[in-house]
N, C-alpha and C positions, 0 to 999 in steps of 0.2 A: 321547550318545544310546544307550540300551541296545537290545539286539536286539529285545525285545518291542515297544518303541515304534517302531523302524524298520520292523518287519513291518506294524504297523498303518498307518503312513504310506504304505508301499509299496502295500498293498491299496487304500487310499483313492485314491491318485494314479492307479493303474492302472485302477481302476473308472471314474473320471471320464474318463480319457483314452480308454478303450475305448468308453465311451458316446458321447463327442463325436466321436472320430476315426473309429472303425471300425464302430460299431454292431453290431447282431446280424445276421449274414449268413443269408439264407434257405437252407433245405435244398433247395428245388426252385424253379426258375424256368421256368414253362411255363403255357400257357393251360389252364384246366380244360375237359376234354372228356369226353364220355360214353364209357366203355370200349367198344371195338368188339367185335363178335362174333368168335368164333374164325375166323381166315381159312382159306379153302380153299387147296388146293395151287396152284391157278391164281393166287390173289391174292398169293402170296409169291414169285412170279417176275415180273420186269419183262419188257417187250417183248423185251429182248435176252437174256432167260434168267437175268439176274443175281439173286442172293438177298441180302437185307439182314440183316446181323447187327449188333446194337446193344449197346454197352457204355457204362454210365454210372457215374461216380464223383463224389464231392464234391472229393476231392483224390487225388493220386498217392501212391506210397510213397517214403520216403526211402531212400537207399543205406545199406548195412550200416555203412559207415564214418562216416555222418553223426551228429552230436550230436542225439539224439532227444528231448532235453528240450524242453518248450515254449519258444517264443522269449522269453517274459518271464522264465522261469527262467534261461535262458542270459544274458540281459541283466543280470539281478540279480547273477548270479554274477560276471560280468565287472566289474560296478561294485564289488562287494565286494572283488574281488581287488586293486583299487587302494587299498583302505583307506578309501574314501569311504562315508559314511552318508547322503549327500544323496539326496533323492527322485530317481527316474529321470525322464528327459525323453524325449519322443517321438523326438527326433533321435538319442539314444544307442541306442535300441532298434530303430530302423528297419533297420539292417544285419542284425540277427538275424531280423526278419520277412522281409526279402527273401531271405535265404539259405534259410530254411525253405521258401519257396514255389518258388524257382528250381531247387532240387535234385530236386523230386518228378517221378517217372516212372511210366508204366504200360507193361507189355510185353504185346503181343498176338501169340500164336503161331497162325498160320493154316495148317491142313493140309488143309482141304476143297478138293479139286480137281474136285469133281463139277459145279460150276457157277461162273460168274463171281461174284465177291463184291463187294458194296457194304458198306463198313464205316461204321457210324454211331458216332462216338466223342464222348462228352460229359463235361465236367468244369466245376466252378465255379472252382476255383483253377487257377493256371498249371500245366500238365502238358506234359512231353515224351513223346509216344507213340512207343514203339519197336515197329515192325511186323516180325515175323519170319515168313517163308513157307517152305514146303517146295517142292521141285520140282513143277511142274505147276499150282500155285495161280495164279489170275488175279484180281487185284484191279482191278476195273473203275473204281471210284470210292470216294473217302472223303468222308464228311460230318463235318466237325470243328466241334463247337459248344461254347460255354461262355461264361462271363462274362469271366474274365481271359484273358490271352494263351495260346493253345494252339500247340504246335509238334509236328512229326511227322517221323520218319525211317523209311526202309525201305519206302516205297511205290512205288519205281521210277518208272515213267512214268504212274502213275495220276493222274487228275484229283482235286484236293483242293478241295472247296467249304467255305468257312468261314462260320459264323454265330456270331460272338462280338462282345462289346462292345469288347475290345481286339484289334486286328488281329494276325494270326499272322505270325511272322517267316520262315516256311519259304518256299523259293524257288517251289514249285509251287502255293502256296495262293492262292486267289482269294476275296476277301471277297464274300459273296453277299447277306446280309441281316441282319435283327435277330437278336440272340442268343436262345438258349433252351437249356435243359439239364434233366436229371433223372437221379437215380440210383435212382429208385423204380419207374419205368415207361417205356414208349416214348412220348414226346410225339407228338401228331398231326403237329406241325411236321416231325418227323424223317421220317415216312412220306411226307409231302407233298414234302419236299425230295428224297427218294429215288425217288418215283414208284411205290412198291411197299410192301406191308405187310411188317412185320418178321417174319423167320423165327425169330429168337431174341433174347433179351434177358438180359444179365447186369449186375447193379448192386450197388455197395457204397459206403459212405461213404468208406472209404479203399481205393483200388485197388492191386493189385500186378501179378499175372500172370494173363492170361486165355487160354483156348483156344477156337479156332473150328475145329471138326472135322466130318467128314462125318456127316450124319444127326442133328445136334443140333437141338433145338427150343427 
C-alpha cells in the first residue's frame, strides 16, 4: 500500500470514527438568556462583600514539554513507526486522546485583596485549575463548572461548588447541580450559583494564564 492510498484510507477511517464516536462538540453549553443591563456597584458585591470574577475556556493549555501535535497525528506517527500500514483503530488512539486531555491546565493568579473573591471557573474539556494567590487575598468560594471532569488546586480552605457532568476528583469539591459552561460570556447560571453579578469575565477557546487584580472590570 503506497503512502497516498494509506493517507486516503486514514482520512476516511478517522472521519467515520469521529462522526460515530466523538461527534462535533459544542462550543458553548448554557441556556440562552437576555444579556443583562450593566450592573451597579451594589450588584457586584454579595451580602458578605464578595466579588465574582469569571474565567471560561473550552480547554486548558498543554505543558511546554508536551507533544502538541493533534492526538490523531500522534497516533498515526506511532502506528507508522511500527511499520504498519493498516487503518487506525479507536483502541489504538484512545491513549493519545486521554493524554491530550489530562495534561491540560489553567493558571489563575489572584492579587486582588480589596474584597473577598468568588472565582467562577468554566471549561468543557478536563482541566486542572492552578490557583495562585498573593498575601492578603481571601477566596471565599469557587464555582467550578464544565462538561468533563474539572480539578483544582491552591484554593486552601475555600468552598468549591461543582456543576459538571463528570464529577470532580478534588477533596473539597461538592457536586451541586447540572453542568453548564461558556467561554464567550457569563452564563446566568453562574451568577445564580454565586448569588451576585459578575464583576469581570475573561474567556478564550484555549486558556493558559489569567490575572485577577484590583480594580479590574
